[in-house]
SEDO-924745 format. One record per residue (C-alpha): x, y, z; residue in three letters. Coordinates in pm, 1 decimal. Example, Ala and Ser with C-alpha at 12.3 -4.5 7.8 and 13.67 -1.06 7.14 Angstrom:
# SEDO-924745
[[1230.0, -450.0, 780.0], ALA]
[[1367.0, -106.0, 714.0], SER]
//
This chain:
# SEDO-924745
[[0.0, 0.0, 0.0], MET]
[[145.5, 337.0, -101.5], THR]
[[186.2, 637.3, 126.1], GLN]
[[-73.2, 827.1, -80.8], ASP]
[[-324.2, 545.1, -35.5], THR]
[[-264.6, 546.7, 338.8], LEU]
[[-315.1, 923.2, 350.8], ALA]
[[-633.7, 903.4, 148.2], ALA]
[[-775.4, 636.1, 376.8], GLY]
[[-686.1, 807.7, 702.5], SER]
[[-947.3, 983.3, 907.8], ALA]
[[-1006.4, 1347.0, 821.3], ALA]
[[-910.3, 1602.1, 1088.7], PRO]
[[-1201.9, 1720.5, 1299.5], LYS]
[[-1252.9, 2092.0, 1359.8], ILE]
[[-1456.4, 2228.4, 1648.8], GLY]
[[-1639.9, 2552.5, 1575.1], PHE]
[[-1812.9, 2818.0, 1785.3], VAL]
[[-1990.6, 3112.0, 1619.7], SER]
[[-2075.8, 3411.4, 1840.4], LEU]
[[-2224.2, 3751.8, 1764.7], GLY]
[[-2452.8, 3889.9, 1494.1], CYS]
[[-2583.4, 3739.6, 1168.4], PRO]
[[-2295.7, 3905.2, 979.5], LYS]
[[-2053.1, 3699.0, 1188.4], ALA]
[[-2272.2, 3394.9, 1124.1], LEU]
[[-2226.5, 3431.2, 747.6], THR]
[[-1848.3, 3453.8, 799.6], ASP]
[[-1871.5, 3126.0, 993.4], SER]
[[-2069.2, 2968.8, 709.7], GLU]
[[-1797.8, 3062.8, 459.4], LEU]
[[-1526.1, 2908.1, 676.9], ILE]
[[-1728.8, 2591.7, 738.5], LEU]
[[-1804.4, 2564.1, 367.5], THR]
[[-1432.0, 2581.4, 286.1], GLN]
[[-1350.8, 2328.4, 557.8], LEU]
[[-1606.2, 2086.4, 418.1], ARG]
[[-1486.2, 2146.4, 61.2], ALA]
[[-1134.5, 2050.9, 164.1], GLU]
[[-1246.7, 1732.1, 335.1], GLY]
[[-1236.0, 1833.5, 700.7], TYR]
[[-1492.3, 1694.3, 943.8], ASP]
[[-1654.3, 1888.9, 1226.8], THR]
[[-1661.4, 1797.0, 1593.6], SER]
[[-1948.5, 1852.7, 1833.9], LYS]
[[-1711.5, 1888.9, 2128.7], SER]
[[-1389.2, 2072.3, 2202.9], PHE]
[[-1221.9, 1762.1, 2339.4], ALA]
[[-1300.7, 1554.1, 2031.7], GLY]
[[-1153.4, 1806.2, 1784.6], ALA]
[[-804.5, 1832.6, 1636.6], ASP]
[[-836.4, 2207.8, 1682.9], LEU]
[[-1108.4, 2465.1, 1756.4], VAL]
[[-1207.3, 2782.9, 1571.4], ILE]
[[-1387.8, 3053.7, 1771.3], VAL]
[[-1560.9, 3328.8, 1570.5], ASN]
[[-1592.3, 3616.2, 1817.9], THR]
[[-1793.6, 3932.2, 1879.4], CYS]
[[-1625.2, 4243.6, 2014.2], GLY]
[[-1897.8, 4505.7, 2023.6], PHE]
[[-2032.9, 4547.5, 2378.5], ILE]
[[-1877.7, 4444.2, 2710.2], ASP]
[[-2098.0, 4136.8, 2757.0], ASP]
[[-2013.3, 4010.5, 2408.4], ALA]
[[-1640.1, 4061.5, 2469.8], VAL]
[[-1662.6, 3867.5, 2797.2], LYS]
[[-1856.6, 3583.6, 2632.8], GLU]
[[-1598.7, 3560.7, 2353.8], SER]
[[-1299.3, 3562.7, 2590.9], LEU]
[[-1464.2, 3305.4, 2817.2], ASP]
[[-1536.5, 3078.6, 2520.1], THR]
[[-1174.8, 3102.2, 2402.1], ILE]
[[-1057.3, 3012.6, 2753.1], GLY]
[[-1294.2, 2714.5, 2768.7], GLU]
[[-1173.5, 2588.4, 2428.6], ALA]
[[-810.2, 2624.2, 2534.8], LEU]
[[-875.0, 2437.4, 2857.9], ALA]
[[-1052.1, 2145.0, 2687.8], GLU]
[[-855.2, 2127.9, 2363.9], ASN]
[[-544.6, 2348.7, 2373.0], GLY]
[[-535.9, 2429.2, 1999.6], LYS]
[[-749.8, 2734.4, 1922.5], VAL]
[[-775.2, 2972.6, 1626.6], ILE]
[[-959.2, 3299.6, 1691.1], VAL]
[[-1135.5, 3504.3, 1422.5], THR]
[[-1405.6, 3773.6, 1410.2], GLY]
[[-1447.8, 4124.2, 1546.2], CYS]
[[-1273.9, 4066.3, 1879.8], LEU]
[[-970.0, 3946.8, 1688.0], GLY]
[[-930.3, 4297.8, 1545.4], ALA]
[[-964.7, 4470.9, 1881.0], LYS]
[[-671.7, 4638.1, 2051.5], ALA]
[[-596.1, 4582.2, 2417.3], GLY]
[[-407.6, 4790.3, 2670.1], GLU]
[[-99.6, 4956.3, 2527.0], GLY]
[[-213.6, 4896.0, 2170.3], GLY]
[[-144.9, 4521.7, 2154.3], GLY]
[[-399.5, 4263.2, 2043.1], ASN]
[[-660.5, 4203.8, 2316.0], LEU]
[[-702.0, 3831.6, 2245.1], VAL]
[[-324.2, 3776.8, 2251.2], ARG]
[[-299.9, 3967.4, 2578.7], GLN]
[[-573.1, 3763.7, 2746.2], MET]
[[-495.0, 3426.8, 2585.6], HIS]
[[-134.3, 3424.6, 2459.8], PRO]
[[-142.1, 3053.5, 2374.1], SER]
[[-393.2, 3077.1, 2088.6], VAL]
[[-254.4, 2946.7, 1759.4], LEU]
[[-366.5, 3240.3, 1543.2], ALA]
[[-582.8, 3553.6, 1557.9], VAL]
[[-758.1, 3719.0, 1263.1], THR]
[[-1020.7, 3988.8, 1222.5], GLY]
[[-1364.7, 3943.2, 1062.3], PRO]
[[-1429.0, 3830.7, 704.5], HIS]
[[-1096.3, 3643.0, 693.8], ALA]
[[-1172.1, 3299.1, 549.9], THR]
[[-836.3, 3268.7, 372.6], HIS]
[[-634.9, 3366.2, 681.9], GLU]
[[-828.8, 3121.4, 898.2], VAL]
[[-777.9, 2841.3, 646.0], MET]
[[-405.9, 2918.1, 629.0], ASP]
[[-387.3, 2871.3, 1006.0], ALA]
[[-588.0, 2547.1, 986.0], VAL]
[[-354.3, 2412.2, 713.9], HIS]
[[-52.2, 2496.8, 929.0], LEU]
[[-172.7, 2338.8, 1251.7], HIS]
[[-391.8, 2056.0, 1116.4], SER]
[[-293.2, 1980.8, 755.7], PRO]
[[-581.9, 1913.3, 522.0], LYS]
[[-649.9, 1554.5, 414.1], PRO]
[[-538.9, 1426.8, 75.8], HIS]
[[-777.1, 1442.1, -225.0], ASP]
[[-1090.4, 1609.7, -76.6], PRO]
[[-1431.5, 1515.1, -218.0], PHE]
[[-1546.5, 1861.9, -319.7], ILE]
[[-1871.1, 1732.9, -468.3], ASP]
[[-1989.9, 1640.6, -118.6], LEU]
[[-2032.3, 2010.9, -40.0], VAL]
[[-2386.9, 2130.7, -109.0], PRO]
[[-2417.3, 2403.1, -372.2], LYS]
[[-2533.7, 2659.2, -116.1], GLN]
[[-2241.2, 2584.8, 117.4], GLY]
[[-2260.5, 2488.6, 483.3], VAL]
[[-2530.2, 2676.3, 674.2], LYS]
[[-2571.6, 2715.7, 1049.9], LEU]
[[-2937.7, 2815.3, 1020.3], THR]
[[-3229.0, 2572.7, 976.6], PRO]
[[-3273.1, 2457.3, 617.5], LYS]
[[-3574.1, 2678.2, 549.1], HIS]
[[-3415.3, 3018.2, 613.8], TYR]
[[-3075.9, 3173.1, 551.2], ALA]
[[-2889.8, 3501.8, 580.2], TYR]
[[-2757.9, 3674.4, 267.8], LEU]
[[-2479.3, 3924.6, 335.5], LYS]
[[-2462.8, 4186.2, 59.5], ILE]
[[-2174.3, 4400.9, 183.5], SER]
[[-1903.1, 4425.8, 445.3], GLU]
[[-1803.5, 4725.2, 659.1], GLY]
[[-1954.9, 5070.9, 700.1], CYS]
[[-1873.9, 5427.7, 591.5], ASN]
[[-2033.7, 5591.7, 895.2], HIS]
[[-1848.8, 5693.0, 1208.2], ARG]
[[-2121.8, 5681.7, 1472.9], CYS]
[[-1966.2, 5793.7, 1799.2], SER]
[[-2087.2, 5489.6, 1997.7], PHE]
[[-1971.7, 5229.3, 1743.9], CYS]
[[-1636.0, 5068.5, 1665.0], ILE]
[[-1756.1, 4837.2, 1386.8], ILE]
[[-1573.2, 5031.2, 1108.0], PRO]
[[-1245.0, 4998.9, 1296.6], SER]
[[-1292.8, 4620.8, 1300.3], MET]
[[-1470.1, 4554.3, 969.8], ARG]
[[-1346.9, 4850.5, 764.8], GLY]
[[-1528.2, 5080.3, 522.0], ASP]
[[-1821.2, 4971.3, 305.9], LEU]
[[-1736.3, 4705.8, 46.7], VAL]
[[-2039.7, 4596.9, -156.2], SER]
[[-2046.4, 4252.3, -313.6], ARG]
[[-2096.5, 4238.1, -692.0], PRO]
[[-2469.5, 4215.9, -757.7], ILE]
[[-2428.1, 3913.1, -982.9], GLY]
[[-2253.4, 3721.4, -702.1], ASP]
[[-2526.5, 3814.5, -454.3], VAL]
[[-2806.0, 3703.3, -685.9], LEU]
[[-2625.2, 3378.0, -773.5], CYS]
[[-2599.4, 3294.7, -403.6], GLU]
[[-2966.4, 3383.2, -351.8], ALA]
[[-3071.8, 3152.8, -635.5], GLN]
[[-2861.6, 2867.2, -495.0], SER]
[[-3025.0, 2911.8, -156.2], LEU]
[[-3376.0, 2911.7, -301.0], PHE]
[[-3295.1, 2604.8, -511.0], GLU]
[[-3176.8, 2431.2, -191.9], ALA]
[[-3518.1, 2482.4, -32.3], GLY]
[[-3473.2, 2809.6, 157.2], VAL]
[[-3813.3, 2972.9, 209.7], LYS]
[[-3696.4, 3291.9, 379.4], GLU]
[[-3393.8, 3496.7, 279.7], LEU]
[[-3278.8, 3755.3, 533.5], LEU]
[[-3075.0, 4031.0, 369.2], VAL]
[[-2804.8, 4165.3, 602.5], ILE]
[[-2510.6, 4406.3, 604.3], SER]
[[-2390.8, 4686.3, 828.4], GLN]
[[-2589.0, 4939.8, 621.0], ASP]
[[-2821.6, 4775.8, 368.2], THR]
[[-2945.9, 5111.5, 235.6], SER]
[[-2591.4, 5203.8, 127.8], ALA]
[[-2548.6, 4897.9, -94.5], TYR]
[[-2349.8, 4996.6, -404.4], GLY]
[[-2245.1, 5344.1, -285.4], VAL]
[[-1877.6, 5243.2, -281.3], ASP]
[[-1908.4, 5110.8, -637.3], LEU]
[[-2092.4, 5425.5, -754.4], LYS]
[[-2387.5, 5199.0, -840.6], TYR]
[[-2195.4, 5048.1, -1128.7], ARG]
[[-2373.6, 4811.5, -1363.5], THR]
[[-2322.8, 4440.6, -1307.1], GLY]
[[-2477.1, 4141.8, -1481.5], PHE]
[[-2722.9, 3879.0, -1373.2], TRP]
[[-2885.4, 3612.3, -1590.6], ASP]
[[-2739.9, 3782.3, -1898.7], GLY]
[[-2896.4, 4119.3, -1814.5], LYS]
[[-2735.3, 4442.6, -1692.0], PRO]
[[-2836.7, 4530.2, -1333.7], VAL]
[[-2723.7, 4831.1, -1127.8], LYS]
[[-2547.5, 4761.0, -799.8], THR]
[[-2806.6, 4949.5, -596.5], ARG]
[[-3055.6, 4869.2, -322.2], MET]
[[-3368.0, 4916.7, -537.4], LEU]
[[-3249.9, 4694.0, -821.7], GLU]
[[-3122.8, 4432.7, -577.5], LEU]
[[-3459.5, 4416.1, -402.2], CYS]
[[-3643.1, 4396.3, -735.1], GLN]
[[-3434.1, 4102.7, -851.4], GLN]
[[-3446.1, 3923.8, -515.3], LEU]
[[-3823.5, 3970.4, -503.4], GLY]
[[-3870.1, 3822.6, -849.7], GLU]
[[-3645.7, 3528.5, -762.6], LEU]
[[-3832.6, 3465.6, -438.1], ALA]
[[-4166.9, 3473.0, -620.8], ALA]
[[-4048.2, 3190.0, -847.4], GLN]
[[-3979.4, 2971.3, -544.3], PHE]
[[-4271.5, 3084.1, -326.9], GLY]
[[-4031.0, 3232.8, -72.5], ALA]
[[-3988.2, 3545.4, 140.4], TRP]
[[-3726.3, 3820.9, 129.8], VAL]
[[-3674.7, 4018.8, 453.5], ARG]
[[-3459.8, 4333.1, 486.6], LEU]
[[-3242.7, 4407.1, 790.5], HIS]
[[-3025.7, 4703.9, 899.5], TYR]
[[-3196.7, 4958.7, 674.5], VAL]
[[-3096.7, 5319.6, 744.7], TYR]
[[-3394.1, 5553.5, 682.9], PRO]
[[-3255.4, 5741.6, 382.7], TYR]
[[-3511.3, 5902.6, 147.6], PRO]
[[-3440.0, 5647.5, -128.3], HIS]
[[-3576.2, 5370.0, 95.8], VAL]
[[-3920.0, 5504.7, -3.1], ASP]
[[-3860.8, 5342.4, -345.3], GLU]
[[-3865.4, 4996.6, -182.4], ILE]
[[-4214.1, 5036.0, -34.4], LEU]
[[-4402.8, 4970.5, -362.6], PRO]
[[-4218.4, 4635.8, -386.6], LEU]
[[-4353.5, 4554.1, -40.2], MET]
[[-4705.4, 4659.4, -139.0], ALA]
[[-4676.9, 4428.0, -442.8], GLN]
[[-4566.7, 4134.4, -227.1], GLY]
[[-4219.2, 4096.8, -381.5], LEU]
[[-4044.6, 4190.1, -54.5], VAL]
[[-4188.0, 4136.6, 293.6], LEU]
[[-4349.0, 4453.6, 434.5], PRO]
[[-4096.8, 4454.7, 718.7], TYR]
[[-3811.1, 4695.4, 786.6], LEU]
[[-3543.6, 4665.9, 1052.4], ASP]
[[-3439.0, 5029.6, 1098.9], VAL]
[[-3178.7, 5123.7, 1364.7], PRO]
[[-3316.1, 5465.4, 1467.6], PHE]
[[-3113.3, 5471.6, 1795.9], GLN]
[[-3279.5, 5793.9, 1918.7], HIS]
[[-3525.5, 6066.9, 1819.9], SER]
[[-3391.2, 6394.6, 1962.0], HIS]
[[-3186.1, 6595.9, 1707.3], PRO]
[[-2923.9, 6696.8, 1966.5], ALA]
[[-2865.2, 6337.5, 2076.1], VAL]
[[-2851.5, 6217.2, 1715.3], LEU]
[[-2592.3, 6485.5, 1644.3], LYS]
[[-2376.9, 6368.2, 1936.1], ARG]
[[-2417.7, 6013.6, 1807.7], MET]
[[-2308.3, 6131.1, 1459.7], LYS]
[[-2596.6, 5938.7, 1309.4], ARG]
[[-2647.5, 5951.6, 931.2], PRO]
[[-2970.5, 6061.7, 757.9], ALA]
[[-3217.5, 6319.6, 887.1], SER]
[[-3339.9, 6172.8, 1213.2], GLY]
[[-3575.7, 6459.8, 1286.3], GLU]
[[-3778.7, 6361.8, 976.5], LYS]
[[-3832.9, 6000.3, 1080.2], ASN]
[[-4195.0, 6049.9, 1188.3], LEU]
[[-4277.7, 6191.9, 845.5], ASP]
[[-4095.0, 5904.4, 680.3], ARG]
[[-4283.2, 5643.6, 884.6], LEU]
[[-4614.2, 5807.0, 792.2], GLN]
[[-4521.2, 5801.7, 423.5], ARG]
[[-4420.9, 5434.7, 441.4], TRP]
[[-4753.5, 5343.2, 600.0], ARG]
[[-4943.4, 5537.2, 335.0], GLU]
[[-4767.4, 5339.5, 59.3], ILE]
[[-4784.8, 5004.7, 239.7], CYS]
[[-5033.8, 5006.4, 530.9], PRO]
[[-4936.5, 4656.8, 651.6], GLU]
[[-4568.6, 4743.8, 700.6], ILE]
[[-4404.5, 4634.7, 1025.2], VAL]
[[-4110.8, 4835.0, 1160.6], VAL]
[[-3866.9, 4708.4, 1419.8], ARG]
[[-3586.1, 4918.5, 1561.0], SER]
[[-3316.9, 4950.9, 1824.9], THR]
[[-3248.6, 5245.9, 2054.7], PHE]
[[-2991.4, 5361.2, 2308.9], ILE]
[[-3103.0, 5508.1, 2642.9], ALA]
[[-2873.6, 5713.5, 2864.9], GLY]
[[-2635.6, 5830.6, 2592.6], PHE]
[[-2371.4, 6074.2, 2728.8], PRO]
[[-2527.5, 6413.4, 2792.5], GLY]
[[-2886.3, 6289.9, 2748.1], GLU]
[[-3115.1, 6515.9, 2951.0], THR]
[[-3449.8, 6415.7, 3096.7], GLU]
[[-3621.8, 6630.8, 2832.1], ASP]
[[-3429.2, 6456.2, 2554.3], GLU]
[[-3526.4, 6117.9, 2694.7], PHE]
[[-3890.8, 6223.7, 2722.6], GLU]
[[-3867.5, 6327.8, 2357.1], HIS]
[[-3768.3, 5968.7, 2278.1], LEU]
[[-4064.8, 5827.4, 2471.9], LEU]
[[-4301.0, 6067.1, 2293.1], ALA]
[[-4151.6, 5956.7, 1959.9], PHE]
[[-4217.9, 5592.9, 2046.8], MET]
[[-4582.2, 5663.8, 2129.6], ARG]
[[-4637.1, 5863.0, 1810.8], GLU]
[[-4431.6, 5638.7, 1581.2], ALA]
[[-4597.4, 5320.8, 1715.3], ARG]
[[-4293.8, 5107.5, 1639.2], ILE]
[[-4405.1, 4744.0, 1614.0], ASP]
[[-4096.8, 4589.5, 1773.2], ARG]
[[-3823.2, 4772.4, 1961.8], ALA]
[[-3515.9, 4681.9, 2161.1], GLY]
[[-3315.4, 4916.0, 2380.0], CYS]
[[-2963.0, 4913.7, 2521.7], PHE]
[[-2852.4, 5117.9, 2818.9], ALA]
[[-2548.0, 5305.3, 2689.1], TYR]
[[-2230.8, 5102.1, 2737.3], SER]
[[-1885.5, 5259.3, 2713.4], ALA]
[[-1729.2, 5049.5, 2437.3], VAL]
[[-1346.9, 5080.7, 2444.3], PRO]
[[-1235.1, 5280.0, 2142.1], GLY]
[[-1567.8, 5457.4, 2082.6], ALA]
[[-1541.1, 5836.8, 2061.0], THR]
[[-1863.6, 5874.4, 2260.8], ALA]
[[-1665.6, 5781.9, 2570.9], ASN]
[[-1497.7, 6123.0, 2555.2], GLU]
[[-1825.3, 6316.2, 2545.1], LEU]
[[-1916.6, 6518.2, 2855.1], PRO]
[[-2210.3, 6421.3, 3070.5], GLY]
[[-2160.1, 6047.0, 3120.6], MET]
[[-2467.0, 5932.7, 3315.5], LEU]
[[-2455.6, 5701.4, 3618.2], PRO]
[[-2509.1, 5336.6, 3528.9], ALA]
[[-2820.1, 5321.6, 3750.2], GLU]
[[-2982.9, 5609.8, 3560.0], LEU]
[[-2897.3, 5457.1, 3222.7], ARG]
[[-3056.5, 5128.4, 3325.8], GLU]
[[-3360.6, 5305.1, 3474.5], GLU]
[[-3420.1, 5487.8, 3145.0], ARG]
[[-3382.2, 5165.3, 2949.6], ARG]
[[-3651.4, 5006.0, 3166.0], ALA]
[[-3882.9, 5306.6, 3117.9], ARG]
[[-3828.1, 5290.5, 2743.4], PHE]
[[-3905.6, 4918.2, 2728.6], MET]
[[-4228.9, 4969.2, 2922.7], ALA]
[[-4348.5, 5209.7, 2651.6], VAL]
[[-4214.8, 4987.2, 2373.0], ALA]
[[-4399.1, 4683.5, 2509.6], GLU]
[[-4716.8, 4887.3, 2545.1], GLU]
[[-4696.5, 4979.9, 2173.8], MET]
[[-4605.3, 4626.8, 2068.5], SER]
[[-4888.0, 4469.9, 2268.3], THR]
[[-5140.9, 4708.9, 2114.9], ALA]
[[-5014.5, 4627.2, 1764.8], LYS]
[[-5038.8, 4253.0, 1831.4], LEU]
[[-5398.2, 4281.0, 1955.7], ARG]
[[-5493.7, 4449.6, 1628.3], GLU]
[[-5408.4, 4124.1, 1449.1], ARG]
[[-5662.3, 3912.6, 1638.6], VAL]
[[-5919.1, 3787.0, 1389.2], GLY]
[[-5688.7, 3821.9, 1089.3], ALA]
[[-5575.7, 3534.2, 868.4], THR]
[[-5200.1, 3527.8, 807.3], MET]
[[-4945.2, 3320.2, 622.6], GLN]
[[-4714.7, 3148.0, 872.4], VAL]
[[-4377.8, 2984.4, 804.1], LEU]
[[-4354.4, 2676.2, 1026.9], VAL]
[[-4036.1, 2653.4, 1235.9], ASP]
[[-4133.4, 2364.3, 1462.2], SER]
[[-4405.2, 2100.1, 1430.4], ALA]
[[-4376.0, 1788.7, 1651.8], PRO]
[[-4569.0, 1489.5, 1521.8], ALA]
[[-4642.3, 1672.0, 1193.7], LEU]
[[-4820.2, 1942.8, 1387.5], GLY]
[[-5095.5, 1721.3, 1524.5], ARG]
[[-5009.1, 1869.8, 1863.9], LYS]
[[-4956.3, 2216.3, 1722.5], GLY]
[[-4634.7, 2395.1, 1641.8], GLY]
[[-4449.2, 2724.7, 1626.5], VAL]
[[-4402.5, 2951.7, 1328.0], GLY]
[[-4357.3, 3310.5, 1221.1], ARG]
[[-4557.5, 3561.4, 1021.3], SER]
[[-4409.3, 3827.4, 794.5], TYR]
[[-4391.4, 4047.6, 1105.1], ALA]
[[-4147.1, 3817.3, 1285.1], ASP]
[[-3777.6, 3779.2, 1205.2], ALA]
[[-3617.5, 3465.7, 1351.8], PRO]
[[-3461.6, 3487.9, 1697.6], GLU]
[[-3524.9, 3860.6, 1748.5], ILE]
[[-3902.9, 3902.8, 1719.5], ASP]
[[-4198.1, 3707.1, 1849.2], GLY]
[[-4355.6, 3395.6, 1702.1], SER]
[[-4692.4, 3246.5, 1614.7], VAL]
[[-4798.3, 2960.9, 1842.3], LYS]
[[-4999.7, 2721.9, 1628.6], LEU]
[[-5272.6, 2518.0, 1794.3], LEU]
[[-5347.4, 2161.0, 1681.9], PRO]
[[-5533.6, 2178.9, 1347.3], PRO]
[[-5910.3, 2145.0, 1364.4], GLU]
[[-5905.7, 1875.8, 1095.0], LYS]
[[-5726.9, 1554.2, 1187.6], ALA]
[[-5595.6, 1524.6, 830.2], SER]
[[-5424.7, 1862.6, 844.7], LYS]
[[-5046.4, 1844.4, 896.0], THR]
[[-4780.8, 2106.4, 960.8], LEU]
[[-4436.5, 2064.2, 809.7], LYS]
[[-4124.3, 2253.0, 913.9], VAL]
[[-4011.9, 2487.8, 639.1], GLY]
[[-4353.2, 2510.7, 474.7], GLU]
[[-4620.0, 2778.3, 487.8], PHE]
[[-4963.1, 2741.3, 640.7], THR]
[[-5257.3, 2976.3, 665.1], ARG]
[[-5368.1, 3046.8, 1019.7], ALA]
[[-5638.4, 3251.8, 1188.2], ARG]
[[-5512.6, 3464.5, 1478.4], ILE]
[[-5726.8, 3399.1, 1785.8], ILE]
[[-5528.1, 3566.8, 2063.4], GLY]
[[-5200.4, 3700.5, 2197.8], THR]
[[-4955.6, 3565.4, 2453.6], GLN]
[[-4687.9, 3810.5, 2562.0], GLY]
[[-4488.5, 3902.0, 2250.6], HIS]
[[-4642.5, 3613.5, 2053.0], ASP]
[[-4961.2, 3544.8, 1861.1], LEU]
[[-5179.6, 3237.7, 1904.7], VAL]
[[-5334.2, 3098.3, 1589.0], ALA]
[[-5546.5, 2814.5, 1450.3], MET]
[[-5419.4, 2654.7, 1125.0], PRO]
[[-5692.5, 2657.6, 859.4], ILE]
//
């Protein structure tokens, strides 16, 4: 038996993998896992059973940094061979050195986000790839960490804004839009693989193509501009062919977003926008260095609802930003009541190392920041509960996420108003007809009969 034959027959190295942070980090993890699988590596469900471990980290807020560092420490303790990638990998520590290296000097390698090639180089060095990989075993859509019926589609990397509370550009760089043909090819592959919901993500979805000056690309033999409107049109038409949904995340409220609303009214794109407003008071927005005209957001919301009355808007806000007065905070609460945001989350301001907001005067006590966050969430939940009650009696299309025993005992799904993991869900009761079944990854019509906290309760029909 030759040496090559022995190598080919030997067991493939096993790689442990932990993915932390936001959906953008998740797509980075998917790219790395896809490349690992393409090269013949196996994955391990435990640290101890792996030849080495890759930890994709988050470095945005203090809790995320702690979780990432703790996970790296756990992997080192159980395995000893760890490669670190992601946002925390690009973060500086005390004295300007690398934070991960300072806290865990024994890691094998450290890279920043969106660094598939660098991670693979480290894997090849410390756990050489097996001979003659079976590339055809990799599914066309790559390896996904989400359930089979939904997937994230990242359309760009980085951000051109310099919001004073954020350090994402220092870790992920300026905006780099993907070629529109590449994006649409990936979307088609995902739909062909059975994906029923495509969640479009980036750091600033509204800015797609700005860095490329909206240059013309090609898709299916046709010229298409690299721009948000054209992208949504093409994604909507693709989704319609497969009976699937397209959902938009991280949409800054620029005026040109108005052009997307007719696509929502036509049913090509879900009438759902994830818009990071962050605050409402002009003075606070100025200190935050937020883009777009925040003082016009109420007018913009009204215009969106006129074009597409069924639109659902979710958003995130920061309470207790440096220098925020009680009047400025009350302005935010009044905005919430008037805007009637469907879903809202709120963070008490956290001093992220490296953010310029830390140098602003008027840092509020932690207790006051948390107290304002709680007051904000009370108003937000009041608005959300009222919006949910308005849906009682309606019939909605629901994408089934869970259905034990084919749904004979009920199940859990989501309507167009619910993004996975961040919004509520639709609790499906057992179907009235014994012959009716619910299948994960398929749509069902359901009549809303009540509410339960942040969720709806519905009867499949």
